[in-house]
C-alpha positions as CSV (number, residue, x, y, z in Angstrom):
1,M,36.5,47.6,86.4
2,N,38.2,44.2,86.8
3,I,37.4,42.4,90.0
4,F,41.1,41.7,90.5
5,D,41.8,45.4,90.8
6,S,40.5,45.6,94.3
7,I,41.9,42.3,95.6
8,V,45.2,42.1,97.4
9,F,46.8,38.6,97.2
10,E,49.0,37.4,100.0
11,D,52.5,36.3,99.4
12,P,53.3,33.0,101.2
13,N,56.9,34.1,101.5
14,K,56.0,37.1,103.6
15,V,53.3,35.7,105.9
16,G,55.8,34.2,108.4
17,G,54.1,31.0,109.3
18,S,52.1,30.1,112.4
19,I,53.0,31.7,115.7
20,K,53.2,28.7,118.1
21,A,55.3,26.8,120.5
22,T,55.4,23.1,121.2
23,I,56.7,21.1,124.1
24,H,58.9,18.4,122.6
25,K,59.2,14.8,124.0
26,S,62.6,15.9,125.4
27,G,61.0,18.6,127.6
28,K,62.3,21.5,125.4
29,L,59.9,24.3,124.4
30,G,60.4,24.7,120.7
31,F,59.3,27.7,118.6
32,S,57.9,27.8,115.1
33,S,59.5,30.1,112.5
34,G,56.6,32.4,112.8
35,A,57.1,32.7,116.6
36,E,60.8,33.5,116.1
37,G,60.0,36.7,114.2
38,F,57.0,37.6,116.4
39,M,59.0,37.2,119.6
40,A,62.3,38.4,118.3
41,I,63.9,35.1,119.2
42,K,67.6,34.5,118.5
43,E,70.5,32.8,120.1
44,G,71.6,34.4,123.4
45,V,68.2,36.0,124.2
46,F,66.8,35.3,127.7
47,F,63.2,34.9,128.8
48,K,61.7,34.8,132.3
49,V,59.1,32.0,132.2
50,G,56.1,31.9,134.6
51,F,52.8,30.3,135.3
52,N,49.6,31.8,136.8
53,E,49.3,30.2,140.3
54,S,45.8,31.5,140.9
55,G,44.3,29.6,138.0
56,D,44.7,26.3,136.2
57,E,44.4,27.5,132.6
58,G,47.7,26.0,131.6
59,N,49.1,29.2,130.1
60,I,52.8,30.0,130.0
61,Y,54.0,33.6,130.4
62,M,57.2,34.9,129.0
63,V,59.1,38.2,129.3
64,S,62.2,38.9,127.3
65,V,65.0,40.2,129.5
66,D,68.6,41.4,128.9
67,T,70.3,39.3,131.6
68,E,70.6,35.7,132.6
69,D,69.6,36.4,136.2
70,G,66.5,34.3,136.9
71,A,65.9,33.7,133.2
72,F,66.2,30.9,130.7
73,K,68.5,31.1,127.7
74,V,67.3,30.5,124.1
75,S,69.3,27.9,122.3
76,K,69.3,26.7,118.6
77,A,69.3,23.3,117.1
78,G,69.5,23.3,113.3
79,Q,67.1,25.9,112.1
80,Y,64.9,25.9,115.2
81,F,65.1,27.7,118.5
82,Y,64.1,26.3,121.9
83,I,64.3,26.8,125.6
84,N,65.1,23.7,127.8
85,L,62.3,23.7,130.3
86,K,62.4,20.0,131.1
87,N,63.1,20.5,134.8
88,V,60.3,23.1,135.0
89,F,57.8,20.9,133.3
90,D,58.8,17.9,135.4
91,K,58.3,20.0,138.6
92,R,54.9,21.1,137.4
93,G,53.8,17.5,136.4
94,V,53.5,18.2,132.7
95,D,53.3,14.8,130.9
96,Y,55.1,15.9,127.8
97,K,56.4,12.4,127.1
98,N,52.9,10.9,126.6
99,K,50.8,14.0,125.6
100,S,51.0,16.7,123.0
101,Y,51.2,20.3,124.1
102,I,50.9,23.1,121.5
103,Y,50.5,26.7,122.4
104,D,49.3,29.7,120.4
105,I,51.3,32.9,121.2
106,R,50.0,36.4,121.6
107,K,51.7,39.6,122.7
108,E,50.5,41.9,125.5
109,R,51.8,45.0,127.3
110,N,51.3,45.9,130.9
111,E,52.8,49.0,132.6
112,G,55.2,49.4,129.7
113,V,56.4,45.8,129.8
114,E,55.9,43.6,126.7
115,Y,55.2,40.0,127.4
116,F,53.9,36.9,125.7
117,I,51.1,34.6,126.7
118,L,51.3,31.0,125.4
119,T,47.8,29.6,125.4
120,K,47.4,25.8,125.3
121,R,45.4,24.7,122.3
122,K,42.2,22.7,123.1
123,K,42.0,19.2,121.6
């Protein structure tokens, strides 16, 4: 038996890239190509965006919704998608102009509602 008979090689064209979001110096929350597929991001999609007020872990919580009511619209620049959260980050005192903020994204479900937790990477 050849050792390669039991090995499955990954195709870099099918992996989808890292699933992350980054706060840009402009205050926009940008999504990687991997996050786009993972979160079903496209133009015209809306997300409610929230923060845990009982803790200071720095996570961002996002729920995809069908309407604009109380939600932020996804926009596209070139090949990349983003949500303009400048006013939210300014209000919360996030120093995105001088610091780097990168978030890993995971999917959760609670009472039938799918949502995403963006966890800030440790430096």
